[in-house]
PAROZA-871750 format. One record per residue (C-alpha): residue number from 0; residue in one letter; x, y, z. Coordinates in pm, whole numbers, plus 50000, padded with zeros to 5 digits. Example, Ala and Ser with C-alpha at 12.3 -4.5 7.8 and 13.67 -1.06 7.14 Angstrom:
BEGIN
(node 0,"A",(51230,49550,50780))
(node 1,"S",(51367,49894,50714))
END
This chain:
BEGIN
(node 0,"M",(50000,50000,50000))
(node 1,"K",(50279,50229,50093))
(node 2,"G",(50451,50148,49764))
(node 3,"L",(50138,50228,49564))
(node 4,"K",(50098,50570,49725))
(node 5,"K",(50460,50653,49653))
(node 6,"F",(50419,50548,49291))
(node 7,"I",(50109,50766,49247))
(node 8,"S",(50286,51066,49405))
(node 9,"V",(50590,51035,49176))
(node 10,"F",(50370,50984,48874))
(node 11,"S",(50163,51298,48952))
(node 12,"I",(50473,51514,48986))
(node 13,"A",(50610,51384,48658))
(node 14,"L",(50277,51444,48484))
(node 15,"L",(50257,51806,48608))
(node 16,"G",(50616,51867,48501))
(node 17,"G",(50540,51740,48153))
(node 18,"I",(50233,51955,48119))
(node 19,"A",(50434,52261,48235))
(node 20,"A",(50711,52186,47985))
(node 21,"I",(50464,52153,47698))
(node 22,"S",(50291,52487,47800))
(node 23,"I",(50620,52673,47818))
(node 24,"N",(50724,52538,47482))
(node 25,"H",(50397,52650,47322))
(node 26,"F",(50428,52996,47488))
(node 27,"Y",(50775,53062,47351))
(node 28,"E",(50683,52924,47010))
(node 29,"G",(50394,53179,47003))
(node 30,"K",(50624,53460,47117))
(node 31,"Q",(50884,53371,46856))
(node 32,"N",(50617,53389,46589))
(node 33,"Q",(50497,53724,46727))
(node 34,"W",(50852,53864,46740))
(node 35,"A",(50914,53741,46388))
(node 36,"E",(50599,53914,46266))
(node 37,"E",(50695,54240,46447))
(node 38,"A",(51045,54227,46300))
(node 39,"H",(50898,54175,45954))
(node 40,"L",(50660,54470,46016))
(node 41,"R",(50947,54696,46128))
(node 42,"N",(51141,54610,45816))
(node 43,"S",(50844,54672,45587))
(node 44,"L",(50721,55011,45733))
(node 45,"P",(50912,55344,45739))
(node 46,"V",(50928,55349,46118))
(node 47,"K",(51181,55595,46267))
(node 48,"F",(51268,55723,46611))
(node 49,"V",(51104,56057,46692))
(node 50,"G",(51350,56343,46647))
(node 51,"L",(51587,56161,46417))
(node 52,"S",(51561,56222,46045))
(node 53,"S",(51767,56128,45748))
(node 54,"N",(51676,56472,45608))
(node 55,"M",(51811,56665,45908))
(node 56,"P",(52044,56946,45797))
(node 57,"E",(52407,56902,45881))
(node 58,"T",(52425,57234,46067))
(node 59,"N",(52176,57399,46304))
(node 60,"V",(52068,57764,46295))
(node 61,"N",(52357,57980,46414))
(node 62,"F",(52277,58312,46581))
(node 63,"V",(52637,58408,46656))
(node 64,"S",(52716,58594,46333))
(node 65,"A",(52381,58778,46339))
(node 66,"A",(52440,58887,46700))
(node 67,"Q",(52797,58999,46628))
(node 68,"K",(52672,59201,46333))
(node 69,"S",(52381,59369,46511))
(node 70,"V",(52491,59431,46870))
(node 71,"P",(52741,59712,46787))
(node 72,"A",(52466,59903,46600))
(node 73,"V",(52213,59899,46887))
(node 74,"V",(52233,60184,47139))
(node 75,"H",(52098,60263,47484))
(node 76,"I",(51882,60578,47506))
(node 77,"E",(51800,60781,47814))
(node 78,"A",(51555,61070,47780))
(node 79,"K",(51585,61286,48088))
(node 80,"V",(51280,61488,48181))
(node 81,"E",(51215,61735,48458))
(node 82,"M",(50922,61642,48679))
(node 83,"E",(50758,61793,48980))
(node 84,"G",(50833,61651,49322))
(node 85,"Q",(50581,61618,49602))
(node 86,"P",(50409,61944,49701))
(node 87,"T",(50501,62124,50024))
(node 88,"Y",(50304,62398,50198))
(node 89,"N",(50432,62684,50411))
(node 90,"S",(50105,62726,50599))
(node 91,"M",(49751,62598,50635))
(node 92,"W",(49643,62894,50421))
(node 93,"D",(49866,62771,50138))
(node 94,"Y",(49734,62418,50183))
(node 95,"F",(49370,62531,50171))
(node 96,"Y",(49418,62744,49860))
(node 97,"G",(49654,62503,49689))
(node 98,"N",(49957,62732,49701))
(node 99,"A",(50201,62446,49679))
(node 100,"H",(50577,62470,49642))
(node 101,"R",(50743,62192,49447))
(node 102,"N",(51100,62086,49407))
(node 103,"H",(51214,61972,49066))
(node 104,"V",(51320,61611,49032))
(node 105,"E",(51479,61447,48732))
(node 106,"G",(51294,61159,48573))
(node 107,"M",(51417,60930,48301))
(node 108,"V",(51267,60729,48018))
(node 109,"S",(51493,60446,47905))
(node 110,"G",(51491,60260,47575))
(node 111,"S",(51695,60141,47280))
(node 112,"G",(51777,60262,46930))
(node 113,"V",(51930,60138,46607))
(node 114,"I",(52207,60316,46418))
(node 115,"V",(52102,60324,46052))
(node 116,"S",(52388,60531,45905))
(node 117,"A",(52759,60572,45970))
(node 118,"D",(52716,60947,46032))
(node 119,"G",(52496,60905,46339))
(node 120,"Y",(52128,60873,46248))
(node 121,"I",(51941,60655,46497))
(node 122,"V",(51590,60511,46479))
(node 123,"T",(51389,60456,46796))
(node 124,"N",(51030,60462,46917))
(node 125,"N",(50845,60790,46950))
(node 126,"H",(50726,60691,47297))
(node 127,"V",(51089,60668,47414))
(node 128,"V",(51165,61035,47338))
(node 129,"D",(50818,61193,47326))
(node 130,"E",(50848,61353,47670))
(node 131,"G",(51127,61580,47546))
(node 132,"G",(51419,61682,47765))
(node 133,"K",(51784,61594,47721))
(node 134,"I",(51847,61274,47527))
(node 135,"E",(52165,61077,47587))
(node 136,"V",(52277,60791,47367))
(node 137,"T",(52528,60531,47482))
(node 138,"L",(52690,60311,47218))
(node 139,"A",(52784,59947,47262))
(node 140,"D",(53144,60057,47327))
(node 141,"R",(53017,60281,47614))
(node 142,"Q",(53077,60611,47437))
(node 143,"T",(52805,60864,47522))
(node 144,"Y",(52657,61138,47304))
(node 145,"T",(52382,61397,47333))
(node 146,"A",(52124,61345,47060))
(node 147,"K",(51886,61585,46890))
(node 148,"V",(51546,61486,46758))
(node 149,"V",(51524,61507,46379))
(node 150,"G",(51161,61398,46359))
(node 151,"K",(50882,61219,46545))
(node 152,"D",(50578,61036,46409))
(node 153,"P",(50310,60930,46661))
(node 154,"A",(50114,60754,46382))
(node 155,"T",(50384,60487,46351))
(node 156,"D",(50550,60536,46692))
(node 157,"L",(50884,60611,46527))
(node 158,"A",(51141,60883,46590))
(node 159,"L",(51472,60973,46426))
(node 160,"L",(51767,61101,46628))
(node 161,"K",(52108,61239,46528))
(node 162,"I",(52437,61234,46713))
(node 163,"K",(52760,61402,46606))
(node 164,"A",(52976,61105,46519))
(node 165,"E",(53136,60944,46215))
(node 166,"N",(53228,60595,46099))
(node 167,"L",(52976,60429,46328))
(node 168,"P",(52872,60066,46292))
(node 169,"F",(52522,60063,46146))
(node 170,"M",(52261,59809,46053))
(node 171,"E",(52154,59728,45700))
(node 172,"Y",(51784,59742,45618))
(node 173,"G",(51634,59405,45537))
(node 174,"N",(51298,59344,45368))
(node 175,"S",(51011,59286,45610))
(node 176,"D",(50782,59177,45327))
(node 177,"N",(51004,58870,45286))
(node 178,"A",(50988,58779,45655))
(node 179,"L",(50794,58455,45706))
(node 180,"V",(50593,58315,45993))
(node 181,"G",(50809,58052,46165))
(node 182,"Q",(51135,58225,46069))
(node 183,"W",(51403,58262,46337))
(node 184,"V",(51470,58617,46457))
(node 185,"L",(51676,58796,46722))
(node 186,"A",(51568,59085,46943))
(node 187,"V",(51857,59314,47038))
(node 188,"G",(51818,59589,47296))
(node 189,"N",(51867,59707,47652))
(node 190,"P",(51592,59566,47876))
(node 191,"Y",(51600,59690,48234))
(node 192,"N",(51917,59885,48143))
(node 193,"L",(52099,59558,48071))
(node 194,"T",(52295,59675,47769))
(node 195,"S",(52345,59470,47454))
(node 196,"T",(52102,59190,47536))
(node 197,"V",(52016,58938,47265))
(node 198,"T",(51715,58705,47273))
(node 199,"A",(51588,58464,47008))
(node 200,"G",(51251,58344,46889))
(node 201,"I",(51041,58297,46579))
(node 202,"I",(50798,58517,46390))
(node 203,"S",(50458,58415,46527))
(node 204,"A",(50240,58630,46299))
(node 205,"K",(50247,58933,46072))
(node 206,"G",(50013,59228,46025))
(node 207,"R",(49904,59244,46389))
(node 208,"N",(49692,59539,46506))
(node 209,"I",(49707,59564,46886))
(node 210,"D",(49531,59901,46915))
(node 211,"I",(49806,60063,47119))
(node 212,"L",(49868,60389,46928))
(node 213,"P",(49655,60702,46974))
(node 214,"N",(49382,60763,46717))
(node 215,"D",(49276,61129,46700))
(node 216,"P",(49101,61245,46379))
(node 217,"D",(49080,61599,46522))
(node 218,"Q",(49460,61608,46516))
(node 219,"K",(49471,61424,46181))
(node 220,"L",(49632,61135,46363))
(node 221,"Y",(49556,60798,46203))
(node 222,"P",(49785,60524,46336))
(node 223,"I",(49940,60249,46126))
(node 224,"E",(49958,59923,46320))
(node 225,"S",(50078,59621,46127))
(node 226,"Y",(50325,59466,46366))
(node 227,"I",(50549,59164,46328))
(node 228,"Q",(50462,58941,46624))
(node 229,"T",(50740,58727,46770))
(node 230,"D",(50805,58515,47077))
(node 231,"A",(51154,58659,47126))
(node 232,"A",(51171,58790,47483))
(node 233,"V",(51129,59170,47492))
(node 234,"N",(51098,59374,47813))
(node 235,"P",(51081,59741,47920))
(node 236,"G",(51393,59907,47777))
(node 237,"N",(51380,59704,47455))
(node 238,"S",(51157,59966,47291))
(node 239,"G",(51332,60104,46984))
(node 240,"G",(51569,59809,46960))
(node 241,"A",(51633,59583,46663))
(node 242,"L",(51453,59280,46533))
(node 243,"V",(51696,59105,46300))
(node 244,"N",(51697,58792,46087))
(node 245,"T",(51967,58526,46100))
(node 246,"D",(52168,58718,45839))
(node 247,"G",(52187,59011,46083))
(node 248,"D",(51965,59237,45869))
(node 249,"L",(51719,59474,46034))
(node 250,"I",(51360,59362,45971))
(node 251,"G",(51180,59553,46248))
(node 252,"I",(51192,59796,46541))
(node 253,"N",(51075,59635,46865))
(node 254,"S",(50797,59844,47016))
(node 255,"A",(50551,59666,47243))
(node 256,"I",(50464,59354,47439))
(node 257,"A",(50136,59184,47522))
(node 258,"S",(50141,59157,47899))
(node 259,"T",(49922,59182,48207))
(node 260,"T",(50227,59226,48430))
(node 261,"G",(50429,59490,48247))
(node 262,"S",(50698,59233,48167))
(node 263,"Y",(50735,58981,47889))
(node 264,"T",(50478,58701,47902))
(node 265,"G",(50508,58545,47558))
(node 266,"Y",(50459,58786,47269))
(node 267,"S",(50632,59098,47144))
(node 268,"F",(50564,59328,46851))
(node 269,"A",(50791,59509,46604))
(node 270,"I",(50729,59776,46339))
(node 271,"P",(50813,59634,45993))
(node 272,"V",(51138,59776,45860))
(node 273,"N",(50992,59863,45518))
(node 274,"L",(50767,60113,45693))
(node 275,"V",(51060,60230,45908))
(node 276,"R",(51273,60294,45601))
(node 277,"K",(51002,60508,45440))
(node 278,"V",(50939,60711,45758))
(node 279,"V",(51312,60779,45799))
(node 280,"A",(51345,60886,45434))
(node 281,"D",(51050,61126,45472))
(node 282,"M",(51193,61283,45786))
(node 283,"L",(51529,61339,45617))
(node 284,"Q",(51387,61471,45289))
(node 285,"Y",(51075,61658,45396))
(node 286,"G",(51109,61709,45772))
(node 287,"K",(50777,61528,45818))
(node 288,"V",(50624,61192,45729))
(node 289,"Q",(50428,61216,45403))
(node 290,"R",(50127,60991,45456))
(node 291,"A",(49927,60863,45160))
(node 292,"F",(49560,60770,45186))
(node 293,"I",(49344,60558,44961))
(node 294,"G",(49031,60755,45049))
(node 295,"A",(48794,60478,45153))
(node 296,"S",(48627,60328,45458))
(node 297,"I",(48744,59966,45470))
(node 298,"Q",(48686,59645,45666))
(node 299,"T",(48859,59309,45686))
(node 300,"V",(48641,59055,45506))
(node 301,"D",(48492,58803,45747))
(node 302,"A",(48227,58534,45706))
(node 303,"D",(47937,58775,45768))
(node 304,"I",(48062,59034,45518))
(node 305,"A",(48129,58764,45261))
(node 306,"K",(47778,58623,45305))
(node 307,"N",(47599,58961,45296))
(node 308,"A",(47804,59087,45000))
(node 309,"G",(47775,58761,44805))
(node 310,"L",(48151,58700,44799))
(node 311,"N",(48303,58366,44713))
(node 312,"S",(48574,58389,44981))
(node 313,"T",(48687,58584,45286))
(node 314,"E",(49007,58707,45121))
(node 315,"G",(49088,59075,45091))
(node 316,"V",(48964,59406,45231))
(node 317,"Y",(48605,59517,45178))
(node 318,"V",(48538,59875,45061))
(node 319,"K",(48244,59991,45272))
(node 320,"D",(48237,60349,45140))
(node 321,"V",(48450,60573,44922))
(node 322,"L",(48517,60926,45040))
(node 323,"P",(48406,61219,44822))
(node 324,"N",(48690,61354,44605))
(node 325,"G",(48928,61092,44743))
(node 326,"A",(49183,60882,44560))
(node 327,"A",(48959,60573,44546))
(node 328,"E",(48657,60758,44405))
(node 329,"S",(48867,60939,44144))
(node 330,"A",(49017,60608,44031))
(node 331,"G",(48680,60437,43998))
(node 332,"I",(48687,60212,44303))
(node 333,"K",(48334,60158,44432))
(node 334,"S",(48158,60061,44750))
(node 335,"G",(48135,59682,44759))
(node 336,"D",(48469,59624,44589))
(node 337,"V",(48722,59398,44761))
(node 338,"I",(49087,59504,44753))
(node 339,"V",(49318,59203,44724))
(node 340,"K",(49650,59365,44623))
(node 341,"V",(49836,59693,44663))
(node 342,"G",(50097,59696,44390))
(node 343,"D",(50222,59337,44381))
(node 344,"K",(50164,59277,44754))
(node 345,"P",(49860,59074,44860))
(node 346,"V",(49650,59230,45137))
(node 347,"N",(49415,59023,45347))
(node 348,"D",(49319,59259,45628))
(node 349,"V",(49301,59629,45711))
(node 350,"S",(49640,59627,45887))
(node 351,"S",(49830,59487,45589))
(node 352,"L",(49655,59727,45350))
(node 353,"E",(49743,60029,45566))
(node 354,"E",(50102,59905,45593))
(node 355,"Q",(50140,59875,45214))
(node 356,"V",(49972,60210,45140))
(node 357,"G",(50189,60362,45414))
(node 358,"N",(50495,60280,45204))
(node 359,"Y",(50382,60538,44946))
(node 360,"R",(50359,60916,44940))
(node 361,"P",(50087,61150,44818))
(node 362,"G",(50122,61182,44441))
(node 363,"D",(50246,60826,44396))
(node 364,"K",(50050,60609,44154))
(node 365,"V",(49993,60248,44253))
(node 366,"N",(49796,59966,44092))
(node 367,"I",(49520,59838,44320))
(node 368,"T",(49382,59493,44238))
(node 369,"I",(49016,59453,44330))
(node 370,"N",(48749,59186,44314))
(node 371,"R",(48419,59326,44180))
(node 372,"N",(48123,59095,44134))
(node 373,"N",(48366,58803,44170))
(node 374,"S",(48576,58930,43877))
(node 375,"T",(48932,59057,43925))
(node 376,"M",(49053,59387,43782))
(node 377,"E",(49354,59615,43828))
(node 378,"I",(49296,59989,43877))
(node 379,"P",(49568,60259,43881))
(node 380,"V",(49517,60489,44181))
(node 381,"L",(49677,60830,44237))
(node 382,"L",(49721,60847,44615))
(node 383,"R",(49646,61168,44807))
(node 384,"N",(49719,61315,45149))
(node 385,"I",(49470,61361,45431))
(node 386,"D",(49354,61692,45284))
(node 387,"G",(49268,61526,44953))
(node 388,"N",(49550,61661,44738))
(node 389,"T",(49888,61535,44621))
(node 390,"S",(50111,61807,44767))
(node 391,"M",(50374,61733,45029))
(node 392,"E",(50298,61854,45380))
(node 393,"K",(50529,62101,45551))
(node 394,"P",(50685,62026,45889))
(node 395,"D",(50465,62108,46184))
(node 396,"E",(50531,62445,46335))
(node 397,"A",(50510,62500,46707))
(node 398,"P",(50170,62649,46791))
(node 399,"A",(50177,63018,46863))
(node 400,"A",(50172,63095,47233))
(node 401,"A",(49898,63323,47365))
(node 402,"T",(50007,63548,47651))
(node 403,"I",(49777,63646,47936))
(node 404,"N",(49939,63936,48118))
(node 405,"Q",(49716,63903,48424))
(node 406,"L",(49868,63562,48493))
(node 407,"G",(50220,63638,48375))
(node 408,"A",(50226,63332,48148))
(node 409,"S",(50177,63216,47790))
(node 410,"F",(49978,62914,47677))
(node 411,"T",(49972,62668,47386))
(node 412,"P",(49722,62395,47285))
(node 413,"I",(49791,62041,47399))
(node 414,"S",(49864,61774,47140))
(node 415,"G",(49648,61478,47055))
(node 416,"S",(49906,61238,47199))
(node 417,"E",(49902,61429,47530))
(node 418,"K",(49524,61405,47539))
(node 419,"E",(49544,61034,47479))
(node 420,"R",(49822,60968,47727))
(node 421,"L",(49674,61176,48009))
(node 422,"H",(49310,61087,47931))
(node 423,"L",(49208,61451,47885))
(node 424,"K",(48914,61593,47694))
(node 425,"S",(49062,61943,47674))
(node 426,"G",(49317,62178,47824))
(node 427,"V",(49594,62427,47752))
(node 428,"K",(49960,62403,47847))
(node 429,"V",(50168,62665,48024))
(node 430,"A",(50435,62733,47759))
(node 431,"S",(50632,62991,47955))
(node 432,"I",(50600,63161,48290))
(node 433,"G",(50736,63484,48430))
(node 434,"N",(50660,63708,48724))
(node 435,"G",(50288,63699,48788))
(node 436,"K",(50008,63522,48968))
(node 437,"L",(50087,63171,48840))
(node 438,"S",(50449,63195,48943))
(node 439,"A",(50350,63326,49284))
(node 440,"I",(50126,63029,49361))
(node 441,"G",(50378,62773,49240))
(node 442,"V",(50252,62678,48893))
(node 443,"E",(50535,62549,48675))
(node 444,"K",(50600,62545,48301))
(node 445,"G",(50434,62247,48136))
(node 446,"F",(50130,62245,48365))
(node 447,"I",(49810,62172,48172))
(node 448,"I",(49509,62376,48284))
(node 449,"T",(49191,62174,48236))
(node 450,"K",(48941,62381,48437))
(node 451,"L",(48912,62736,48566))
(node 452,"D",(48639,62795,48823))
(node 453,"H",(48497,62452,48731))
(node 454,"Q",(48464,62548,48363))
(node 455,"D",(48635,62339,48094))
(node 456,"I",(48930,62509,47923))
(node 457,"T",(48993,62442,47554))
(node 458,"S",(49202,62751,47466))
(node 459,"A",(49376,63053,47613))
(node 460,"D",(49072,63257,47504))
(node 461,"D",(48859,63058,47750))
(node 462,"I",(49092,63160,48033))
(node 463,"Q",(49084,63524,47928))
(node 464,"K",(48702,63531,47907))
(node 465,"I",(48662,63384,48256))
(node 466,"L",(48908,63634,48401))
(node 467,"D",(48739,63925,48221))
(node 468,"N",(48406,63830,48379))
(node 469,"K",(48552,63816,48731))
(node 470,"S",(48505,64134,48934))
(node 471,"G",(48684,64007,49241))
(node 472,"G",(48720,63710,49473))
(node 473,"G",(48920,63396,49415))
(node 474,"V",(48985,63176,49114))
(node 475,"L",(49024,62799,49133))
(node 476,"L",(49269,62643,48888))
(node 477,"E",(49264,62268,48811))
(node 478,"G",(49496,62066,48593))
(node 479,"V",(49768,61806,48554))
(node 480,"Y",(50143,61794,48500))
(node 481,"P",(50300,61595,48213))
(node 482,"N",(50395,61317,48457))
(node 483,"G",(50025,61264,48534))
(node 484,"M",(50021,61435,48875))
(node 485,"K",(49702,61635,48929))
(node 486,"A",(49720,61972,49102))
(node 487,"Y",(49486,62245,49226))
(node 488,"Y",(49570,62611,49278))
(node 489,"A",(49381,62920,49389))
(node 490,"F",(49457,63288,49360))
(node 491,"G",(49276,63615,49417))
(node 492,"I",(49172,63876,49159))
END
């Protein structure tokens, strides 16, 4: 009995071992077949590791030569402006009547600029130097010069400076029309006063309108915004610096960032160099930018416009209205036409059309390609200026100052850009101040009077009329300084 149990036990173990051996054999035979099939599949399909390509170029993009070429031509700009310090009062009487005494403090606006000629012409942003004051330019080799303003153009946010120097390194103009989305670019400037800083990125978009420039038809100020958008890091102090391609050619002037913090958060914007080149040439030749207009109210074609107008596509710029006696009307362009080209450059939105027209002057003739009733035609257009003629505009003259002897001061109108920047509806600026009531109560040159005895002031005549109607008592003066500080003064008649 014992022998039988032992035999059964040994037999069971042997049987289980055999079954296990057969199972393992079948498992590996199946795996070998599977591996063979996978190997065959790998050999038959174009499977490659991610990131490795037989078409990969032998050399990567190199920014070194572009940086070496551009850095010496980018300068640091400091515009020093005089601002009012905090008010002090000698007595409670002075405090009550607003007879403040202010110490002058020196403020500074910092930015960048690009040397565009060996004899010292420098392009920067208008907003870098718009406050006036002494402008100092520091080159990459740390030499410092005092610059004078040759011209300013709020409509494009460009300014041209000049320093007395020769044989300077300068940057060659590129062609911003040839710049492509996805192309590598460098931003060169002086963020946070860190001189000669280079960052890299790609062009993210072209023809961007970010609605940052002042628009004031009363001042004949119609901005051109058709920015090159990049993801190259740009921060405060980069304004006026260079956007360059990998050949080291200038393709834009860095001007703005999209940010909720005031610092770079992903996107920056540059003025296309083709527009820069034209603005600089106008300032040098005419002393003022000569702006051409097509003479039409236009809209970017979207799905709704295309549907309502019966268009076959959303390409181009829709002509909503033509202005009487304007360039478009005289050439035969009609309401309902769709502009698809200016010269040989396609335009697909309002920004790109304004950019291309902005490259011309009044009196220039350009072929405009339009789509009318879904048929394409080319129309020659003689462009005109804002006044509807082809003559060149003369440089702006400083407005005549009106003197009011009772106050011992003279006054000039405020500009459209000042209205926009300070959020004013009206006002007049103190152009000069001598011995008189304003000097006695502490009013300084540059103060903008917005109200007198609670009445809005639009001109020096308004001030004079209010004073003429006062037979005695006090006068309350309200206004703001160029740095944005509000102030109140009172004086007796």
